[in-house]
C-alpha positions as a LaTeX table, in Angstrom:
\begin{tabular}{lrrr}
\hline
Residue & $x$ (\AA) & $y$ (\AA) & $z$ (\AA) \\
\hline
Met1 & 31.41 & $-48.34$ & 9.76 \\
Asn2 & 31.62 & $-51.92$ & 9.02 \\
Lys3 & 33.27 & $-53.43$ & 12.27 \\
Gly4 & 34.79 & $-56.51$ & 10.51 \\
Ser5 & 37.46 & $-58.53$ & 12.10 \\
Arg6 & 40.51 & $-57.50$ & 13.70 \\
Pro7 & 43.46 & $-56.69$ & 11.18 \\
His8 & 45.86 & $-59.49$ & 12.47 \\
Thr9 & 48.17 & $-58.66$ & 9.61 \\
Gly10 & 48.44 & $-54.97$ & 10.61 \\
Phe11 & 49.27 & $-55.94$ & 14.23 \\
Leu12 & 51.70 & $-58.44$ & 13.07 \\
Ile13 & 53.59 & $-55.69$ & 11.01 \\
Ile14 & 53.56 & $-53.47$ & 13.96 \\
Ile15 & 54.99 & $-56.18$ & 16.23 \\
Val16 & 57.83 & $-56.61$ & 13.56 \\
Leu17 & 58.42 & $-52.94$ & 13.35 \\
Ala18 & 58.70 & $-52.90$ & 17.24 \\
Phe19 & 61.35 & $-55.40$ & 17.58 \\
Leu20 & 63.24 & $-54.25$ & 14.61 \\
Phe21 & 63.58 & $-50.88$ & 16.61 \\
Tyr22 & 64.52 & $-52.77$ & 19.72 \\
Phe23 & 67.29 & $-54.82$ & 18.03 \\
Leu24 & 68.61 & $-52.38$ & 15.46 \\
Val25 & 68.53 & $-49.02$ & 16.96 \\
Pro26 & 71.25 & $-49.81$ & 19.54 \\
Arg27 & 73.43 & $-50.95$ & 16.63 \\
Leu28 & 72.94 & $-47.77$ & 14.66 \\
Pro29 & 76.58 & $-46.19$ & 14.36 \\
Ser30 & 77.01 & $-42.80$ & 16.21 \\
Leu31 & 78.90 & $-40.08$ & 14.60 \\
Asn32 & 79.33 & $-38.08$ & 17.95 \\
Ile33 & 78.51 & $-34.85$ & 16.29 \\
Gly34 & 76.07 & $-32.23$ & 17.55 \\
Asn35 & 74.96 & $-31.67$ & 21.12 \\
Ser36 & 74.36 & $-34.80$ & 23.50 \\
Tyr37 & 71.73 & $-34.56$ & 25.98 \\
Gly38 & 74.31 & $-33.84$ & 28.68 \\
Asp39 & 75.89 & $-31.12$ & 26.53 \\
Met40 & 72.59 & $-29.29$ & 26.06 \\
Ile41 & 72.01 & $-29.39$ & 29.86 \\
Ala42 & 75.38 & $-27.91$ & 30.47 \\
Lys43 & 74.97 & $-25.18$ & 27.90 \\
Ile44 & 71.53 & $-23.98$ & 28.86 \\
Pro45 & 72.47 & $-22.23$ & 32.21 \\
Lys46 & 75.20 & $-20.36$ & 30.33 \\
Gly47 & 72.56 & $-18.78$ & 28.02 \\
Asn48 & 73.59 & $-20.78$ & 24.86 \\
Ile49 & 71.07 & $-19.81$ & 22.32 \\
Gln50 & 71.48 & $-23.15$ & 20.23 \\
Ala51 & 70.98 & $-25.21$ & 23.38 \\
Tyr52 & 67.71 & $-23.04$ & 24.15 \\
Ile53 & 66.35 & $-23.65$ & 20.63 \\
Glu54 & 66.99 & $-27.34$ & 20.61 \\
Trp55 & 65.44 & $-27.75$ & 24.07 \\
Ala56 & 62.22 & $-25.73$ & 23.04 \\
Leu57 & 61.77 & $-27.86$ & 19.85 \\
Gly58 & 62.31 & $-31.01$ & 21.79 \\
Asp59 & 59.16 & $-30.11$ & 23.79 \\
Trp60 & 57.20 & $-31.31$ & 20.91 \\
Ala61 & 58.93 & $-34.79$ & 21.51 \\
Asp62 & 59.11 & $-34.65$ & 25.20 \\
Ala63 & 55.71 & $-36.26$ & 26.02 \\
Gln64 & 56.71 & $-39.21$ & 23.94 \\
Phe65 & 59.98 & $-39.55$ & 25.89 \\
His66 & 62.13 & $-38.87$ & 22.80 \\
Lys67 & 63.13 & $-35.25$ & 23.66 \\
Thr68 & 64.96 & $-34.51$ & 20.19 \\
Trp69 & 64.99 & $-31.18$ & 18.55 \\
Leu70 & 64.68 & $-32.79$ & 15.17 \\
Gly71 & 62.01 & $-35.04$ & 16.07 \\
Gly72 & 60.09 & $-32.06$ & 17.63 \\
Leu73 & 60.65 & $-29.98$ & 14.46 \\
Leu74 & 59.49 & $-32.89$ & 12.12 \\
Val75 & 56.28 & $-33.41$ & 14.28 \\
Ile76 & 55.55 & $-29.87$ & 13.38 \\
Val77 & 56.56 & $-30.17$ & 9.76 \\
Gly78 & 54.71 & $-33.47$ & 9.25 \\
Ala79 & 51.45 & $-32.20$ & 10.93 \\
Ala80 & 51.67 & $-29.08$ & 8.52 \\
Ile81 & 52.09 & $-31.47$ & 5.53 \\
Ala82 & 48.92 & $-33.38$ & 6.72 \\
Ala83 & 47.09 & $-29.99$ & 7.26 \\
Glu84 & 47.95 & $-28.94$ & 3.48 \\
Leu85 & 47.12 & $-32.35$ & 2.12 \\
Glu86 & 43.71 & $-31.97$ & 4.04 \\
Lys87 & 42.96 & $-28.63$ & 2.56 \\
Arg88 & 43.54 & $-30.26$ & $-1.00$ \\
Lys89 & 41.12 & $-33.18$ & 0.05 \\
Ser90 & 44.19 & $-35.56$ & $-0.87$ \\
Pro91 & 43.61 & $-39.27$ & 0.18 \\
Met92 & 47.22 & $-38.93$ & 1.30 \\
Ala93 & 46.11 & $-36.76$ & 4.24 \\
Gly94 & 45.25 & $-39.67$ & 6.29 \\
Phe95 & 43.98 & $-38.69$ & 9.77 \\
Gly96 & 44.70 & $-35.05$ & 8.70 \\
Ala97 & 45.90 & $-32.65$ & 11.43 \\
Ala98 & 44.01 & $-31.55$ & 14.51 \\
Tyr99 & 41.22 & $-34.05$ & 13.85 \\
Gly100 & 39.94 & $-32.33$ & 10.76 \\
Ser101 & 38.97 & $-29.27$ & 12.68 \\
Gly102 & 40.99 & $-26.90$ & 10.24 \\
Leu103 & 42.55 & $-25.23$ & 13.45 \\
Phe104 & 45.96 & $-26.70$ & 13.20 \\
Tyr105 & 47.83 & $-23.53$ & 12.62 \\
Lys106 & 45.92 & $-21.90$ & 15.44 \\
Ile107 & 46.74 & $-24.72$ & 17.76 \\
Leu108 & 50.30 & $-24.65$ & 16.80 \\
Thr109 & 50.41 & $-20.79$ & 17.38 \\
Ala110 & 48.96 & $-21.31$ & 20.89 \\
Glu111 & 51.45 & $-23.96$ & 21.66 \\
Val112 & 54.43 & $-21.97$ & 20.40 \\
Ile113 & 53.44 & $-19.01$ & 22.54 \\
Ala114 & 52.83 & $-21.15$ & 25.35 \\
Asp115 & 56.06 & $-22.96$ & 25.00 \\
Ala116 & 58.01 & $-19.76$ & 24.54 \\
Ile117 & 56.60 & $-18.49$ & 27.82 \\
Ser118 & 57.27 & $-21.75$ & 29.68 \\
Val119 & 61.00 & $-21.87$ & 28.43 \\
Ala120 & 61.53 & $-18.12$ & 28.92 \\
Phe121 & 60.34 & $-18.23$ & 32.64 \\
Tyr122 & 61.27 & $-21.62$ & 33.83 \\
Leu123 & 64.20 & $-23.08$ & 31.74 \\
Arg124 & 66.65 & $-21.28$ & 34.03 \\
Leu125 & 65.67 & $-23.56$ & 36.81 \\
Leu126 & 67.55 & $-26.37$ & 34.77 \\
Gly127 & 70.30 & $-27.53$ & 37.15 \\
Ser128 & 68.64 & $-26.21$ & 40.34 \\
Glu129 & 66.99 & $-28.38$ & 42.95 \\
Trp130 & 63.80 & $-27.89$ & 41.03 \\
Gly131 & 65.19 & $-29.06$ & 37.67 \\
Ala132 & 68.29 & $-31.25$ & 38.15 \\
Gly133 & 68.66 & $-32.56$ & 34.50 \\
Trp134 & 65.23 & $-32.01$ & 33.32 \\
Tyr135 & 62.43 & $-29.44$ & 33.51 \\
Pro136 & 58.75 & $-29.99$ & 32.24 \\
Thr137 & 58.51 & $-26.96$ & 29.94 \\
Phe138 & 56.51 & $-29.07$ & 27.52 \\
Ile139 & 53.40 & $-29.38$ & 29.71 \\
Pro140 & 51.35 & $-26.58$ & 28.04 \\
Val141 & 52.06 & $-28.00$ & 24.51 \\
Cys142 & 50.59 & $-31.28$ & 25.45 \\
Ser143 & 47.58 & $-29.98$ & 27.34 \\
Phe144 & 46.14 & $-26.47$ & 28.16 \\
Ala145 & 47.10 & $-24.65$ & 24.80 \\
Gly146 & 45.84 & $-27.14$ & 22.05 \\
Gly147 & 42.79 & $-28.31$ & 24.12 \\
Ala148 & 41.59 & $-24.73$ & 24.74 \\
Ile149 & 41.71 & $-23.94$ & 21.09 \\
Leu150 & 39.79 & $-27.11$ & 20.16 \\
Lys151 & 37.20 & $-26.36$ & 22.81 \\
Phe152 & 36.60 & $-22.57$ & 22.51 \\
Gly153 & 38.04 & $-21.71$ & 18.95 \\
Gly154 & 41.09 & $-19.96$ & 17.57 \\
Gly155 & 40.57 & $-16.23$ & 17.72 \\
Trp156 & 43.54 & $-14.17$ & 19.19 \\
Pro157 & 41.62 & $-13.73$ & 22.55 \\
Gln158 & 41.53 & $-17.62$ & 22.92 \\
Ile159 & 44.79 & $-18.14$ & 21.61 \\
Leu160 & 46.63 & $-15.65$ & 24.00 \\
Thr161 & 44.51 & $-16.54$ & 27.14 \\
Ala162 & 45.20 & $-20.14$ & 26.75 \\
Ala163 & 48.98 & $-19.67$ & 25.88 \\
Val164 & 49.72 & $-17.32$ & 28.51 \\
Leu165 & 47.90 & $-19.08$ & 31.38 \\
Gly166 & 49.17 & $-22.52$ & 30.21 \\
Gly167 & 52.68 & $-21.40$ & 29.81 \\
Leu168 & 52.83 & $-19.97$ & 33.29 \\
Ile169 & 51.07 & $-22.86$ & 35.18 \\
Gly170 & 52.33 & $-25.99$ & 33.61 \\
Gly171 & 55.89 & $-26.29$ & 34.26 \\
Pro172 & 56.01 & $-25.22$ & 38.04 \\
Gly173 & 52.79 & $-27.23$ & 38.53 \\
Ser174 & 54.59 & $-30.43$ & 37.37 \\
Ala175 & 57.69 & $-29.65$ & 39.21 \\
Phe176 & 55.90 & $-29.15$ & 42.43 \\
Ile177 & 53.94 & $-32.42$ & 42.32 \\
Asn178 & 57.25 & $-34.32$ & 41.31 \\
Arg179 & 59.31 & $-32.91$ & 44.13 \\
Tyr180 & 56.89 & $-33.47$ & 46.80 \\
Leu181 & 54.77 & $-36.48$ & 45.72 \\
Ala182 & 56.19 & $-38.64$ & 42.95 \\
Thr183 & 59.92 & $-38.50$ & 43.80 \\
Pro184 & 59.47 & $-39.26$ & 47.52 \\
Phe185 & 57.71 & $-42.54$ & 46.64 \\
Gly186 & 59.87 & $-43.57$ & 43.85 \\
Leu187 & 57.35 & $-42.77$ & 41.15 \\
Pro188 & 58.37 & $-41.50$ & 37.57 \\
Val189 & 57.98 & $-37.71$ & 36.76 \\
Ala190 & 55.39 & $-38.69$ & 34.52 \\
Ile191 & 53.01 & $-38.57$ & 37.77 \\
Gly192 & 53.73 & $-34.88$ & 38.04 \\
Asn193 & 53.21 & $-34.17$ & 34.32 \\
Val194 & 49.76 & $-35.73$ & 34.12 \\
Gly195 & 48.93 & $-34.53$ & 37.61 \\
Ile196 & 49.15 & $-30.85$ & 36.62 \\
Met197 & 47.45 & $-31.72$ & 33.34 \\
Ile198 & 44.45 & $-32.91$ & 35.20 \\
Ile199 & 44.26 & $-30.27$ & 37.78 \\
Gly200 & 45.14 & $-27.53$ & 35.39 \\
Ser201 & 42.61 & $-28.65$ & 32.68 \\
Leu202 & 39.87 & $-28.69$ & 35.23 \\
Met203 & 40.62 & $-25.25$ & 36.67 \\
Leu204 & 41.51 & $-23.59$ & 33.44 \\
His205 & 38.48 & $-24.91$ & 31.35 \\
Gln206 & 36.12 & $-23.87$ & 34.21 \\
Ala207 & 37.82 & $-20.62$ & 34.23 \\
Phe208 & 37.60 & $-20.38$ & 30.36 \\
Asp209 & 33.86 & $-20.98$ & 30.66 \\
Trp210 & 33.44 & $-17.92$ & 32.82 \\
Met211 & 35.25 & $-15.65$ & 30.48 \\
Pro212 & 33.15 & $-14.02$ & 27.94 \\
Trp213 & 35.72 & $-13.59$ & 25.39 \\
Met214 & 36.62 & $-17.30$ & 25.33 \\
Lys215 & 32.89 & $-18.03$ & 24.55 \\
Ala216 & 33.06 & $-15.80$ & 21.38 \\
Gly217 & 35.54 & $-17.46$ & 19.23 \\
Lys218 & 34.77 & $-17.22$ & 15.57 \\
Asp219 & 35.98 & $-20.86$ & 15.19 \\
Lys220 & 33.86 & $-22.33$ & 18.01 \\
Ala221 & 31.43 & $-24.15$ & 15.82 \\
Lys222 & 34.05 & $-26.14$ & 14.01 \\
Ala223 & 36.08 & $-26.48$ & 17.41 \\
Ala224 & 33.09 & $-27.89$ & 19.04 \\
Ala225 & 32.57 & $-30.41$ & 16.28 \\
Ala226 & 36.17 & $-31.63$ & 16.49 \\
Ala227 & 36.03 & $-31.80$ & 20.08 \\
Ala228 & 32.74 & $-33.72$ & 20.09 \\
Ala229 & 32.98 & $-37.57$ & 20.32 \\
Ala230 & 31.59 & $-39.95$ & 17.89 \\
Ala231 & 28.27 & $-41.67$ & 18.97 \\
Ala232 & 27.36 & $-38.74$ & 21.15 \\
Val233 & 29.98 & $-39.80$ & 23.64 \\
Lys234 & 32.45 & $-37.20$ & 24.71 \\
Ala235 & 35.47 & $-39.56$ & 24.72 \\
Gly236 & 37.54 & $-37.97$ & 21.89 \\
Pro237 & 37.60 & $-36.12$ & 18.53 \\
Ala238 & 35.49 & $-36.67$ & 15.67 \\
Pro239 & 37.54 & $-38.76$ & 13.19 \\
Ala240 & 38.83 & $-37.32$ & 9.81 \\
Pro241 & 38.39 & $-39.58$ & 6.61 \\
Lys242 & 40.50 & $-42.59$ & 6.85 \\
Pro243 & 41.73 & $-45.29$ & 4.32 \\
Ala244 & 39.17 & $-48.20$ & 3.60 \\
Asn245 & 41.88 & $-50.87$ & 3.97 \\
Asp246 & 41.86 & $-51.96$ & 7.55 \\
Val247 & 45.52 & $-53.21$ & 7.41 \\
Thr248 & 46.63 & $-49.71$ & 6.26 \\
Leu249 & 44.22 & $-48.01$ & 8.71 \\
Phe250 & 45.71 & $-49.87$ & 11.59 \\
Ile251 & 49.31 & $-49.04$ & 10.76 \\
Arg252 & 48.47 & $-45.33$ & 10.26 \\
Arg253 & 46.52 & $-45.24$ & 13.39 \\
Val254 & 49.50 & $-46.44$ & 15.49 \\
Phe255 & 51.82 & $-43.85$ & 13.86 \\
Ala256 & 49.20 & $-41.20$ & 14.54 \\
Asp257 & 49.21 & $-42.04$ & 18.24 \\
Phe258 & 52.67 & $-40.57$ & 18.60 \\
Thr259 & 51.22 & $-37.04$ & 18.18 \\
Glu260 & 47.86 & $-37.29$ & 19.76 \\
Cys261 & 49.56 & $-35.57$ & 22.76 \\
Cys262 & 50.28 & $-32.52$ & 20.76 \\
Phe263 & 46.59 & $-32.64$ & 19.51 \\
Phe264 & 47.78 & $-33.21$ & 15.98 \\
Gly265 & 46.88 & $-36.88$ & 15.69 \\
Ser266 & 48.58 & $-37.41$ & 12.34 \\
Glu267 & 50.53 & $-40.32$ & 11.13 \\
Trp268 & 52.75 & $-37.84$ & 9.03 \\
Ala269 & 53.66 & $-36.17$ & 12.22 \\
Gly270 & 54.21 & $-39.42$ & 14.06 \\
Ala271 & 56.53 & $-40.64$ & 11.18 \\
Gly272 & 58.32 & $-37.34$ & 11.41 \\
Leu273 & 58.86 & $-37.69$ & 15.16 \\
Ile274 & 60.46 & $-41.17$ & 14.74 \\
Ile275 & 62.64 & $-40.22$ & 11.80 \\
Gly276 & 63.94 & $-37.17$ & 13.34 \\
Ser277 & 64.79 & $-39.03$ & 16.62 \\
Leu278 & 66.66 & $-41.88$ & 14.54 \\
Ile279 & 68.60 & $-39.24$ & 12.75 \\
Leu280 & 69.73 & $-37.91$ & 16.07 \\
Val281 & 70.72 & $-41.30$ & 17.21 \\
Val282 & 73.05 & $-41.65$ & 14.45 \\
Ala283 & 74.34 & $-38.02$ & 15.03 \\
Asn284 & 74.99 & $-38.63$ & 18.58 \\
Ala285 & 73.48 & $-41.74$ & 20.48 \\
Leu286 & 73.66 & $-39.80$ & 23.79 \\
Gly287 & 71.06 & $-37.11$ & 22.39 \\
Pro288 & 67.70 & $-38.66$ & 22.16 \\
Ala289 & 65.72 & $-40.20$ & 25.21 \\
Tyr290 & 67.50 & $-38.02$ & 27.67 \\
Gly291 & 70.99 & $-39.52$ & 26.86 \\
Thr292 & 69.80 & $-42.92$ & 28.03 \\
Lys293 & 70.54 & $-44.81$ & 24.73 \\
Gln294 & 66.95 & $-46.52$ & 25.18 \\
Leu295 & 65.27 & $-45.05$ & 22.18 \\
Gly296 & 65.09 & $-48.48$ & 20.53 \\
Ala297 & 63.42 & $-49.91$ & 23.59 \\
Ile298 & 61.15 & $-46.88$ & 23.95 \\
Leu299 & 59.90 & $-47.27$ & 20.43 \\
Cys300 & 59.44 & $-50.92$ & 20.77 \\
Val301 & 57.20 & $-50.68$ & 23.92 \\
Gln302 & 55.31 & $-47.65$ & 22.25 \\
Phe303 & 54.51 & $-49.64$ & 19.10 \\
Leu304 & 53.51 & $-52.73$ & 20.95 \\
Ala305 & 51.34 & $-50.80$ & 23.49 \\
Ser306 & 49.40 & $-48.75$ & 20.79 \\
Gly307 & 49.28 & $-51.73$ & 18.45 \\
Phe308 & 47.99 & $-54.20$ & 21.22 \\
Gly309 & 45.38 & $-51.68$ & 22.48 \\
Leu310 & 44.18 & $-51.04$ & 19.02 \\
Trp311 & 43.96 & $-54.73$ & 18.14 \\
Leu312 & 42.15 & $-55.50$ & 21.42 \\
Tyr313 & 39.43 & $-52.68$ & 21.05 \\
Trp314 & 39.41 & $-52.62$ & 17.33 \\
His315 & 35.57 & $-53.02$ & 17.12 \\
Lys316 & 35.18 & $-50.07$ & 19.42 \\
Phe317 & 37.59 & $-48.01$ & 17.39 \\
Lys318 & 35.64 & $-48.74$ & 14.27 \\
Glu319 & 32.37 & $-47.96$ & 15.83 \\
Leu320 & 33.46 & $-44.60$ & 17.30 \\
Gly321 & 36.29 & $-43.61$ & 14.82 \\
Trp322 & 38.76 & $-42.81$ & 17.63 \\
Ile323 & 39.86 & $-44.31$ & 20.88 \\
Ala324 & 42.66 & $-43.24$ & 23.33 \\
Thr325 & 45.17 & $-45.85$ & 22.64 \\
Phe326 & 48.00 & $-43.15$ & 22.59 \\
Val327 & 47.72 & $-42.95$ & 26.32 \\
Ser328 & 50.17 & $-45.75$ & 26.80 \\
Val329 & 52.45 & $-44.39$ & 24.21 \\
Val330 & 53.07 & $-41.16$ & 26.24 \\
Gly331 & 52.90 & $-42.56$ & 29.73 \\
Ser332 & 53.01 & $-45.83$ & 31.48 \\
Ala333 & 54.75 & $-47.93$ & 28.72 \\
Pro334 & 58.00 & $-45.83$ & 28.18 \\
Ala335 & 58.08 & $-44.85$ & 31.84 \\
Met336 & 58.32 & $-48.41$ & 32.84 \\
Val337 & 61.04 & $-49.18$ & 30.40 \\
Leu338 & 63.11 & $-46.14$ & 31.82 \\
Val339 & 62.60 & $-47.19$ & 35.42 \\
Phe340 & 62.64 & $-50.97$ & 35.31 \\
Gly341 & 65.14 & $-51.60$ & 32.34 \\
Ala342 & 64.84 & $-52.16$ & 28.66 \\
Thr343 & 64.44 & $-55.80$ & 28.83 \\
Val344 & 61.85 & $-57.90$ & 26.87 \\
Pro345 & 59.86 & $-58.99$ & 29.84 \\
Val346 & 59.46 & $-55.34$ & 30.96 \\
Ile347 & 58.48 & $-54.31$ & 27.58 \\
Leu348 & 55.74 & $-56.88$ & 27.16 \\
Val349 & 54.39 & $-56.29$ & 30.59 \\
Ala350 & 54.31 & $-52.52$ & 29.96 \\
Ala351 & 52.82 & $-53.05$ & 26.46 \\
Leu352 & 50.11 & $-55.34$ & 27.93 \\
Val353 & 49.06 & $-53.21$ & 30.87 \\
Gly354 & 49.02 & $-50.03$ & 28.71 \\
Gly355 & 47.08 & $-51.73$ & 26.04 \\
Ile356 & 44.43 & $-53.20$ & 28.34 \\
Phe357 & 43.74 & $-50.22$ & 30.37 \\
Ala358 & 44.57 & $-47.09$ & 28.48 \\
Ala359 & 41.61 & $-46.81$ & 26.15 \\
Pro360 & 38.66 & $-47.82$ & 28.14 \\
Thr361 & 39.92 & $-45.75$ & 31.15 \\
Ala362 & 40.06 & $-42.67$ & 29.07 \\
Phe363 & 36.85 & $-43.18$ & 27.51 \\
Trp364 & 35.11 & $-43.87$ & 30.81 \\
Ile365 & 36.32 & $-40.75$ & 32.42 \\
Ser366 & 36.08 & $-38.46$ & 29.31 \\
Ser367 & 32.39 & $-39.57$ & 28.76 \\
Arg368 & 31.71 & $-38.42$ & 32.28 \\
Met369 & 33.35 & $-34.88$ & 31.98 \\
Pro370 & 31.03 & $-31.88$ & 32.52 \\
Glu371 & 29.99 & $-29.83$ & 29.67 \\
Trp372 & 32.78 & $-27.08$ & 29.98 \\
Gly373 & 35.56 & $-29.67$ & 30.18 \\
His374 & 37.45 & $-31.35$ & 27.15 \\
Gly375 & 37.95 & $-34.97$ & 26.67 \\
Tyr376 & 41.59 & $-34.80$ & 26.93 \\
Thr377 & 41.25 & $-34.70$ & 30.77 \\
Gly378 & 40.01 & $-38.15$ & 30.46 \\
Ala379 & 43.03 & $-39.11$ & 28.46 \\
Val380 & 45.57 & $-37.54$ & 31.01 \\
Ser381 & 43.64 & $-39.07$ & 33.88 \\
Ser382 & 43.90 & $-42.49$ & 32.17 \\
Ile383 & 47.81 & $-41.76$ & 32.03 \\
Leu384 & 47.95 & $-41.34$ & 35.56 \\
Phe385 & 45.87 & $-44.37$ & 36.41 \\
Cys386 & 47.80 & $-46.64$ & 33.95 \\
Thr387 & 51.05 & $-45.45$ & 35.29 \\
Leu388 & 50.32 & $-46.06$ & 38.71 \\
Ile389 & 48.99 & $-49.64$ & 37.93 \\
Ser390 & 52.13 & $-50.43$ & 35.81 \\
Phe391 & 54.53 & $-49.50$ & 38.72 \\
Met392 & 52.39 & $-51.45$ & 41.09 \\
Val393 & 52.93 & $-54.28$ & 38.78 \\
Gly394 & 56.41 & $-53.49$ & 38.18 \\
Phe395 & 57.34 & $-53.29$ & 41.89 \\
Ala396 & 55.59 & $-56.69$ & 42.29 \\
Leu397 & 57.27 & $-58.77$ & 39.65 \\
Pro398 & 60.72 & $-60.30$ & 40.13 \\
Trp399 & 62.51 & $-58.64$ & 37.25 \\
\hline
\end{tabular}
């Protein structure tokens, strides 16, 4: 790839979009129809099927701090569109779905089964001392299930093994860490989320490496190709074909960062998430982002963090074809906004810290993973590191 200069125009467009979200989303009208987040929480313990479905779909938008059922649904729809465009070799496919592995539908199948298990077993804890207002049922969607398929292939033995074990371990592991470690020290729940992803991914991938049926996946060759990093460094997936225009590439990469956590990595899916979340803001402003009314600020800091990281490490991105700028989108940046406030100083500091540390930390850790591991362990480790650094800075500054 020709490294070229940084696409300043693309970064400027992302900055403008970020602050448009910040100033305009809070001013959108609210029709007060449909469930607010509080309504959904109140209905789930009563066994309301609609609330259960909305919560489950929202798991595809939970790592991004949106938690909207329509956003989650459109993540899946957008990724499916990208997968179909990719099959047709359309230039509109962009980054494609699931890193050009052709495993999108198998990854989605594993995630759906894992999420169904997680919701069926653990959502009943919502409202209890283990889940007062929120429970991390989304964990297997953003870690164990998809990562295992990309590493070991997408046969039914691999899908069911990854989905069942991931669905059983993710939620309670995160809840345990949050209750006994994060909450007592005033840290965000992101600590528990990524903590179990790190521990669970190391344990499960080592266990998978010992299971003979996991090594016999018919898709293992193309799974391995997608999981291998560019330039022989195991830091991320091999890139799919991308637009030649750097400004377009820059903007599409930022949108794609919104669904890296689901192993989709598609700008179509990222746009779907944002569109779905914005529609639900208009339907009921107390629905998205856990009813905080902070979706505009969350989108602002996410765009700035991803854009700044990509702009800062643009030459490394062009060299490798992929860097983990998504880390701050799903971790430290929105977490800082929810804890320290949706002010411009908080947003700028969160974006700068995430942009500076996220990608290189993920790269450093992933490139040192053992052969049986997957690069996403480095990404979630980077989320943990960046969140801790961000909160140290947040507590030190006179907000």
